[in-house]
C-alpha positions in Angstrom: -6.1 27.9 67.0 -3.4 26.1 66.1 -2.9 24.2 62.0 -0.6 22.5 60.7 0.1 22.9 57.0 1.7 19.7 55.0 3.8 20.4 51.9 6.3 23.3 50.5 5.8 24.7 47.6 3.9 28.0 46.5 0.3 26.8 46.7 1.0 25.6 51.2 2.9 29.3 51.1 -0.2 30.6 49.6 -2.7 28.5 52.0 -0.6 29.8 55.0 -1.1 33.5 54.2 -4.6 32.8 53.7 -4.9 31.4 57.2 -2.6 33.7 58.8 -5.4 36.7 57.7 -7.7 34.9 60.4 -8.2 36.1 63.6 -9.3 32.7 65.4 -5.8 31.9 64.0 -3.2 32.2 66.6 -0.4 29.7 65.3 0.9 28.2 61.9 3.0 25.3 61.3 4.3 23.9 58.3 6.1 20.8 57.5 8.4 20.7 55.8 7.9 24.4 54.8 10.4 26.2 53.1 12.0 30.2 53.3 9.1 31.9 52.0 6.6 30.1 54.4 9.0 30.6 57.3 8.0 34.3 57.1 4.5 33.7 57.9 5.1 29.9 60.0 7.3 27.6 62.0 8.9 25.5 59.6 8.9 22.0 61.3 11.5 19.7 59.6 9.2 16.5 58.8 8.9 15.8 55.6 5.3 15.2 54.2 5.5 11.5 53.5 6.1 10.9 57.3 2.5 10.6 58.0 3.0 9.1 61.7 5.8 11.8 62.6 3.5 14.2 61.7 0.1 12.7 63.4 2.7 12.5 66.5 3.5 16.4 66.1 -0.1 17.5 65.3 -1.0 15.3 68.7 1.8 16.5 71.0 1.2 19.9 69.8 -2.4 19.8 69.9 -2.7 20.9 66.5 -6.8 22.1 66.0 -6.8 21.6 61.8 -4.5 20.2 59.5 -4.5 21.3 56.0 -2.9 19.2 53.4 -1.5 21.0 50.5 0.8 18.7 48.7 -0.8 15.5 46.5 1.6 13.1 47.1 0.8 12.9 50.5 -3.0 12.8 49.9 -2.6 9.8 47.5 -0.2 8.3 49.7 -3.4 8.0 52.3 -2.3 11.1 55.0 -6.2 12.1 55.7 -6.9 8.5 56.5 -4.0 8.1 59.3 -4.9 11.5 60.7 -8.9 10.7 61.1 -7.7 7.5 62.3 -5.9 9.2 65.2 -8.9 11.4 65.6 -6.9 14.0 64.2 -9.2 17.2 62.4 -7.7 17.2 58.6 -8.7 19.3 55.7 -8.0 16.8 52.3 -9.8 14.1 50.4 -8.9 10.3 51.8 -6.8 7.8 49.6 -9.8 6.5 48.0 -10.9 10.2 46.5 -7.1 11.7 46.0 -6.6 9.0 43.4 -9.1 11.6 40.7 -5.4 13.6 41.1 -3.3 10.8 41.6 -4.3 8.5 38.0 -5.3 10.4 35.1 -6.2 7.1 33.6 -8.6 6.6 36.9 -9.6 9.9 36.0 -10.6 10.1 32.7 -12.1 6.5 33.3 -14.9 8.5 35.6 -15.6 10.9 33.4 -15.8 8.3 30.4 -18.5 6.7 32.9 -20.4 9.3 34.0 -20.8 11.5 30.9 -19.1 14.2 32.3 -17.3 16.4 29.4 -13.7 15.5 29.0 -11.9 15.6 25.5 -11.2 12.3 23.6 -8.5 10.2 25.4 -6.4 6.8 25.0 -4.8 5.0 27.7 -1.4 2.4 26.6 0.2 0.2 28.6 3.0 0.1 26.4 5.3 1.9 24.5 4.4 -0.1 21.3 0.6 0.5 21.5 0.9 4.2 22.2 3.3 4.2 19.3 1.3 2.6 16.8 -2.1 4.6 17.6 0.5 8.2 17.0 0.9 6.8 13.5 -3.1 8.0 12.6 -3.5 10.5 15.5 -4.1 14.3 14.5 -1.6 16.6 15.6 -1.3 18.8 18.1 -1.5 16.0 20.5 -1.0 16.0 24.4 0.8 12.9 25.8 0.8 12.4 29.7 2.2 9.9 32.1 -0.1 8.3 34.8 0.4 8.8 38.1 1.8 11.8 40.3 4.3 14.1 37.9 4.0 17.5 40.3 3.0 19.3 37.1 5.8 18.2 35.1 4.0 15.0 33.4 2.4 16.9 30.1 3.5 17.0 26.5 2.5 18.9 24.0 3.3 17.5 20.7 2.8 19.2 17.2 4.5 16.3 15.2 4.8 12.7 14.9 8.1 12.7 15.3 7.6 14.5 19.1 5.4 12.5 19.9 7.4 9.3 19.0 10.1 11.0 21.4 7.4 11.9 24.0 6.5 8.4 24.4 9.4 7.3 24.6 10.5 9.9 27.1 7.7 9.1 29.2 7.2 5.2 28.7 10.9 4.2 28.6 
């Protein structure tokens, strides 16, 4: 079995290592991969957001399964592209990946279906957010909507930190 893993971070390295433990797997490719992954898989110089090039590679190399590790291509619809071409792929389609791609969407979904989650508010303008902070309790967590590669969260202990955080995230 030939496997293609899409991504270049620690998650993809862990996936590659796990896949390499299977006796059913003969060959592992990773696009684009990294130095550590290259010890386990053959790295391919195709960026994670180049969906057609990745699908072409999968077809040309008769890949049996593609595993998408990164959030960006999932939110961008890579699984949809692969499925449209009849390629076997593991990961959520674009319409499901929005749960990871938009925290506002995720929180609204949880609220709608009574799934326990912490209190939240969503703001479209920094003025609205700053006004809300005047009566908020601290510490407070600020999160930008959208993909932030694990770096879009601020934990603010004071009003001043939170105001600076709103400026950083929204302006």
